[in-house]
N, C-alpha and C positions, 0 to 999 in steps of 0.2 A: 477540511479533511487532510490536506497536505501538511499544514502546520501542526495538527494534532499528532501526527506521527513523530515529528521532531520533539514535541513535548513528552510523548511517551518514552522515546529513547533517552531523553534527559532524566526522566523520573525512574525509569526501569532499565538501566543500561545493560544488565546481563540478559534480561529477557529480549531486549532489542537485538543484541548480538546473536542470540540463538535464532531469532526470526530472520535475521539477515543472512545467516550462514547456512541454515538447514533448509533444504528444499523439501517440499511435501513428500515426494517420492522417496527421499532418503529416510524418512521416518516410518514408512509403510513396509509391511512384509512384502515379499515378492508378489503375492497374490491375495490381497485383503478380500474378505467376503463381502457380500452385498449389504449385509447389516451394518458393517463398519463404514462402508462407503456412504450409505444413507445417513449415518450419524455425522460423518464429516461434512457432507453436503448441507445438513441441517445447521451445523456450526457456522458454515460459511454463508448461509442464506441471507442473514442481515446485511453483510457487506455486498453481496451480489445485488440484492434489492436496492441498496443505497446507490450503488454505481449505476444501475439501470435507471433509477429515478433521476439521478443527476444528469445522466446522458440525455434523457428525454427532455428535461428542463432546459439544458444548455443548447442542445442540437435539434430540438423539436422532433427527434426520432431516435430510435435506439438501434441503428444499424451497426455493423461490425466496425466500420471506420470511425463512427462517432464514439462507440464504446472504447475503441483503442485510444483515441485522442484523450478521453477523460481519464482512462486508466494510466496513461503516460504522465498526465499532469498530477494526479492525486495519489498515485501509487509509485510509479517508477522513478519520477523525479525526487520525491522525498527519500525513498529507499536508497538510491544511489548517493545522494548528498550525505545522508546519515552514515552510510557505510564508509565513505571517504573520510569523514571527520572522526569516526570512532576507530578507525584502523589503528592498531597498536596502542589501544587505550587512550586515544585522543579525546579531548573534551569538546563538547558542542558549544560553539560561540553563542552568546546571549542574543545576538541579532539573527540567528539562523531561522527561527520560525517566520519572522517577518519577510526575510529574503525568499524563503521557499514558497510562502503564500503568494508573494508578488510574482514570482516566476510561474507558479501554477496558474494564476489569473491570466498572465500574458499568453500562456499556452492554450488556455480555454477560450480566448477571444476568437470569434469567427473570422 
C-alpha cells in the first residue's frame, strides 16, 4: 500500500498534488447534507475496510492504537515523503517506492 502511493504520484503527479494539498473539509460546503456524507463514506469504504483488515492481520486486533500504527505506516509516511519530493515540482527518485516500502515494513513490525 505504501509503495503504491508513490507509484500513483509518479504516474499522476497533478492528481497527487491535489490529494496532498486539499483537505477533505476544504472541498465540502459548510454543512453538506446527509446524502452527500453517505456518498463520501461509500467512496472511502474500500480504503477503510482495507486498513481495518490490514490492522487485524498485523496486530491481531483493530483497536485505535493498532489502527493508528498501520495508518501511520501506509498513509502518513508515504504522503509526507511524496509531499517533500514533489514540492516545487520536484521529481520522485526511482528508488523511492522501495525505500518507502522498507520504512513502512519497519514501522509495522511489532
